[in-house]
C-alpha atoms as an extended CHARMM CRD file, in Angstrom:
* protein
*
        66  EXT
         1         1  MET       CA              1.1120000000       -4.3590000000       -9.4580000000  PROA      1               0.0000000000
         2         2  VAL       CA              2.0520000000       -0.7000000000       -9.3430000000  PROA      2               0.0000000000
         3         3  ALA       CA              3.5120000000       -0.4910000000       -5.8470000000  PROA      3               0.0000000000
         4         4  GLY       CA              3.0390000000       -4.0790000000       -4.6730000000  PROA      4               0.0000000000
         5         5  VAL       CA              0.4370000000       -3.2110000000       -2.0580000000  PROA      5               0.0000000000
         6         6  CYS       CA             -2.0160000000       -5.9550000000       -3.0270000000  PROA      6               0.0000000000
         7         7  GLY       CA              0.7430000000       -8.5460000000       -3.3390000000  PROA      7               0.0000000000
         8         8  GLY       CA              2.1510000000       -7.5940000000        0.0560000000  PROA      8               0.0000000000
         9         9  LEU       CA             -1.2490000000       -7.7440000000        1.7350000000  PROA      9               0.0000000000
        10        10  ALA       CA             -1.9770000000      -11.0660000000        0.0660000000  PROA      10              0.0000000000
        11        11  GLU       CA              1.3020000000      -12.5110000000        1.3250000000  PROA      11              0.0000000000
        12        12  TYR       CA              0.6730000000      -11.1730000000        4.8390000000  PROA      12              0.0000000000
        13        13  PHE       CA             -2.8380000000      -12.6550000000        5.0000000000  PROA      13              0.0000000000
        14        14  SER       CA             -1.8900000000      -15.8440000000        3.0670000000  PROA      14              0.0000000000
        15        15  LEU       CA             -4.3480000000      -15.1010000000        0.2670000000  PROA      15              0.0000000000
        16        16  ASP       CA             -4.1370000000      -15.0240000000       -3.5030000000  PROA      16              0.0000000000
        17        17  ALA       CA             -3.0540000000      -11.5660000000       -4.6800000000  PROA      17              0.0000000000
        18        18  ASN       CA             -5.7830000000      -11.5760000000       -7.3250000000  PROA      18              0.0000000000
        19        19  ILE       CA             -8.4380000000      -11.6880000000       -4.5990000000  PROA      19              0.0000000000
        20        20  ILE       CA             -7.0160000000       -8.5550000000       -2.9910000000  PROA      20              0.0000000000
        21        21  ARG       CA             -6.7290000000       -6.8790000000       -6.4070000000  PROA      21              0.0000000000
        22        22  LEU       CA            -10.3500000000       -7.7270000000       -7.1600000000  PROA      22              0.0000000000
        23        23  ILE       CA            -11.4830000000       -6.2380000000       -3.8410000000  PROA      23              0.0000000000
        24        24  VAL       CA             -9.5120000000       -3.0500000000       -4.4900000000  PROA      24              0.0000000000
        25        25  ALA       CA            -10.8960000000       -2.8020000000       -8.0360000000  PROA      25              0.0000000000
        26        26  VAL       CA            -14.4850000000       -3.2280000000       -6.8330000000  PROA      26              0.0000000000
        27        27  LEU       CA            -13.9760000000       -0.6290000000       -4.0990000000  PROA      27              0.0000000000
        28        28  THR       CA            -12.4620000000        1.7410000000       -6.6650000000  PROA      28              0.0000000000
        29        29  PHE       CA            -15.3960000000        1.4510000000       -9.0570000000  PROA      29              0.0000000000
        30        30  PHE       CA            -17.9740000000        1.8080000000       -6.2990000000  PROA      30              0.0000000000
        31        31  GLY       CA            -17.1140000000        5.0640000000       -4.5980000000  PROA      31              0.0000000000
        32        32  GLY       CA            -13.3830000000        5.3750000000       -5.1690000000  PROA      32              0.0000000000
        33        33  ALA       CA            -12.3950000000        3.9730000000       -1.7730000000  PROA      33              0.0000000000
        34        34  GLY       CA            -10.1480000000        1.3400000000       -3.3530000000  PROA      34              0.0000000000
        35        35  ALA       CA             -7.8160000000        3.9160000000       -4.8850000000  PROA      35              0.0000000000
        36        36  PHE       CA             -7.6370000000        5.7960000000       -1.5870000000  PROA      36              0.0000000000
        37        37  ILE       CA             -6.8910000000        2.5910000000        0.3360000000  PROA      37              0.0000000000
        38        38  TYR       CA             -4.2120000000        1.6250000000       -2.2070000000  PROA      38              0.0000000000
        39        39  VAL       CA             -2.4260000000        4.9800000000       -1.8600000000  PROA      39              0.0000000000
        40        40  ILE       CA             -2.5900000000        4.8080000000        1.9320000000  PROA      40              0.0000000000
        41        41  GLY       CA             -1.1900000000        1.2710000000        1.7930000000  PROA      41              0.0000000000
        42        42  TRP       CA              1.6050000000        2.4170000000       -0.4980000000  PROA      42              0.0000000000
        43        43  LEU       CA              2.5280000000        5.1560000000        1.9630000000  PROA      43              0.0000000000
        44        44  LEU       CA              2.3180000000        3.0320000000        5.1170000000  PROA      44              0.0000000000
        45        45  LEU       CA              3.5700000000       -0.4210000000        4.0990000000  PROA      45              0.0000000000
        46        46  PRO       CA              7.3380000000       -0.8560000000        3.7240000000  PROA      46              0.0000000000
        47        47  GLU       CA              8.6630000000       -2.4110000000        0.5440000000  PROA      47              0.0000000000
        48        48  GLU       CA              9.9810000000       -5.9480000000        0.6850000000  PROA      48              0.0000000000
        49        49  GLY       CA             13.3740000000       -5.9300000000        2.3610000000  PROA      49              0.0000000000
        50        50  GLU       CA             12.9990000000       -2.3580000000        3.6330000000  PROA      50              0.0000000000
        51        51  ASP       CA             12.6530000000       -1.2430000000        7.2450000000  PROA      51              0.0000000000
        52        52  ALA       CA             10.6970000000        1.9570000000        6.5900000000  PROA      52              0.0000000000
        53        53  SER       CA              7.7510000000        2.7870000000        4.3710000000  PROA      53              0.0000000000
        54        54  VAL       CA              7.6540000000        5.6280000000        1.8520000000  PROA      54              0.0000000000
        55        55  GLY       CA              5.6280000000        7.7030000000        4.3110000000  PROA      55              0.0000000000
        56        56  GLN       CA              8.0890000000        7.1090000000        7.1370000000  PROA      56              0.0000000000
        57        57  ARG       CA             11.0120000000        8.1610000000        4.9360000000  PROA      57              0.0000000000
        58        58  LEU       CA              9.1850000000       11.3440000000        3.8990000000  PROA      58              0.0000000000
        59        59  ILE       CA              8.4630000000       12.2200000000        7.5260000000  PROA      59              0.0000000000
        60        60  GLN       CA             12.0930000000       11.5850000000        8.4740000000  PROA      60              0.0000000000
        61        61  LYS       CA             13.3190000000       13.8910000000        5.6860000000  PROA      61              0.0000000000
        62        62  VAL       CA             10.9850000000       16.6670000000        6.8230000000  PROA      62              0.0000000000
        63        63  GLN       CA             12.0990000000       16.2760000000       10.4320000000  PROA      63              0.0000000000
        64        64  GLN       CA             15.7810000000       16.4020000000        9.4290000000  PROA      64              0.0000000000
        65        65  ARG       CA             15.2240000000       19.7280000000        7.6480000000  PROA      65              0.0000000000
        66        66  GLN       CA             13.7850000000       21.3570000000       10.7570000000  PROA      66              0.0000000000
């Protein structure tokens, strides 16, 4: 619900978003992997209607400065 990662993955895999959220929550509580996966997803998955992800835009800005 923060960055829409779980909702986007749920739509892509034709699943209920709450299932993905539950998996991420369980992974977060048991070792912290869920939070890491969520952040990576936020950086790599483009927002709805966008062509580039947050990570891609950051890389492009850095490359333009060089």
